[in-house]
N, C-alpha and C positions, 0 to 999 in steps of 0.2 A: 943807751936810751932811746935815740932816734930811730937806730936798727929795729929794737922791739916794737916802736911806734908802726914801722914800715910792715913787719911781717904782721902783726895784729891786722893792720889797714888790707894787707894781701889775702888774710885770711878771710877776713870778711866779706871783701868783694868776691872771691871765689865761692865763698857760701851763698852770697846773694846770685851769682850765676849760674849755681847748679839749681839752688832753688826755682828761677824762672824756667831754665832748661826740663826741670822735670812738672813745672805747671803748664809749661806749652806741651809737651810731648802728652801730658795727661788728658789736655783738651782737644785732640784730635782722633777723628774716626777714619779710615781709610774707607772709601766708596765701595760699597755692596750692594749688589743687588740680590735679595733676600729670596727670590722667585725664579732666579735664571734659568735652574732645571728645568722651569716647565717651556721652555722655548730651546732647549737642547735636543739636536737629533740623535737616535740610538743607531741611525746606521746611515750609509749612504747609499741611494737609488738612483744610478746613472741613467742617462737619455739611452734608449733604445738606439737610436740613431745619432750619429754625430750630427747635429744641426748648427746653423748660425741663428743667433737670437740679437736683434736691435734693440737695445732699452732705450725709452722714452721717458725720462727721468721727469718728474713735476713735484718741486717743493719748494718754498721759498726760505727754508730753514738751512742753516749750513751744513749744520751737525747731520740733518736728514740726508744732506749730498752724500755725507760720507759713508752713510749706512745703504745707501743705494748703492755705492762704488763697490760696496762690501758684496751686495748682492751678486753684483756682475762678477767678482772675482770669485764667488762659490759657483757660480754657474760654469765658469772654467775649469773647477774642478770638477763639473760632473758631465764633462766631454762636450759642452757648447761652444762654440767661437763665439766671443762676444763684442759688440760694437757699443761703447757708451762713451758718452751721449750719440744718439741717434735719431737722424731726422728722416722723415719718408719721404724726402725731396733729394735725399743722399742717391748719388750715383753708385753706391755700394749697395749689391744686393745682399738680402738677407733671408732667410725662410720663415722667420716667426716674429713679428713685433710683440714686444711686451712694454707697454704703457704702465709705468710705475709711480703711483703716486702716495708720498708719505706725507702727515699731516701731524706735526708733534703736539701734544697737550701737555703743558707741565703743571706741575701743582704742589703748594706745601701743604701744611698739615695743621690744624689744631692744637694737635699733641707737641708739638714743637715748644709751645708755651710752658709747658709741663716739663720737658725735658731743660731748659733754660731756667726756669723757676718754678720750683725750688730745686729741679734737679743738680744745678751748679753746688748744691752743698755735697753731692755725693759724685760729681763728675761725671755725673748721666750720658752727656753728649759723648764722652770718650768710649763708654761701653755702650753705649745704644746707637749714637749719632743722631741728628735731626732726620726726620723722615720726610722723603718726598714721594710723589707719584710721578712717574713719567709715563707718559701715552704714546704711542704710534697708530695711529689709524692708517693701515695700509691696503691702498685700491690696486688693484692689478686686473689688466685688460690684455689678453693674450690674443692674436689673429695672425691667420696665414698671410704673411707677407704678399703674395702672389696671387693670391685669390681675394683678399680680404674677409674672409670667412672669420666669422668668430669661433675661437678655439677654447675659451673660458675667460670669465669674469666673476672675479672674487673679492673678499675683503678679509683681513687678517686684523683683530683686534688685539693690539698687545699693550698689556699693563704691566710696568714695572714697581716694584715694589724695594724703593731706594733708600739707604743709609748712608751718612755720609756729615762729617764734620770738620772744619778748620778752625784756626784762630781767626779768619776775618770774622766769625760769628761768637765764636768761645768766649773771645776776649773781655766779655762781659761779665763773665764768671770772677773775674778780679774782685767784682763789687760786693763780695761777701765782708770786705774790710770795712764796705759801708751799709752794712745790713742790709743787701739786696737790692736796692734801689735800681743799679744798672741793668742787674739781671731781670727785673720784672719788667721794665721798659723792655730790654733787648727781647724778651720772651712774646712779648704782644710784637714785634717787628718781624720777627723770625718764623712767624706762622706762614709768611710768604716763601715762596721758592726763591731759592739762591740761584741765578742762572749761571753762577761759575761752574755747577754743577752739570750742566747740560754736555760740554766737552768731555769732561771725566766719564759719564755714562756712556756715551759711545766708544770711549776708548776701551771700555770695560764690555760689552755687548757686542760691538761689530762684528766679529766672526761668528758667535754663536747666533745671532738672528739672521747676518746674511747666511748663514748656510741654512736656516730656520725656516726663510724666506724662497729661497733657491730651490730647497727641497719641496716647497707645497707647488713651486710652478713646473716642475719637471713631474712631479706626481701625474699633475692635469695635463701635462703635454702628452704623457706616455698613454693614459687613459683615454684621451679623446679619440683615438683612431684616426687621426688627420694626419699622419707622417707617412702613408702611402705614397703622395706627391712626391715625397723626396726622392728622387732618381743621382746617388752621389758618384757624379762623374768629376772630371777634374775643371770641368767649367762651371759648375753648378751653383758656383755665386757665393759657395763658403768661404769666410775669411781665413787668410793664412795666419792671423795671429790676433789677441785679443788686444785692444785699445782702451786705454782708461783715461781718464783727466786725471 
């Protein structure tokens, strides 16, 4: 009799664990950027001449710092020798100065209320995810490091349509046991942006956006007609290798 009770308890415990596992897995949505293809390069345009670029980054956001670093890595693949971060007072001479400023703008969505309530009834966070908008305001100023002549100054507005859900928020769906009160309150709260999304976004987009921004820089340098001053000699000041933080 005791063994039979233990087997029944084990079956019940196992069933509960399976239900919990299915519930948790059904409440998550991997981070997806719906419009990332808009910022993918279809081809690489190398520099017409191999030059050195000193990048002067400007951002107060740690995640944007990673994006600037990715731009530097992409420029290295475009035949540039990159020094990042670079200071104008540095004793290391470069050919081009690139001031890169990236300011983030993180927004939630009012639609998240409906995703959470009454969306919890059909597990909407799992198949749709919560909706976020991540914008990067990219301003770039390129200049000849030897003459201080401006080569190009431009901005790149980047707006990303992000979907994501994890158990930190979707746990409120369990309120269907309680006629949805918890999901209702959670839906109101979750219209705000989730800061946990920021590092995940950079992990997902850094390579594509790094290439995208680097390509815009290279295109403007190549089209500037300002590379004639670069005489490639062993002592021209080109950097032997890229340096990154």
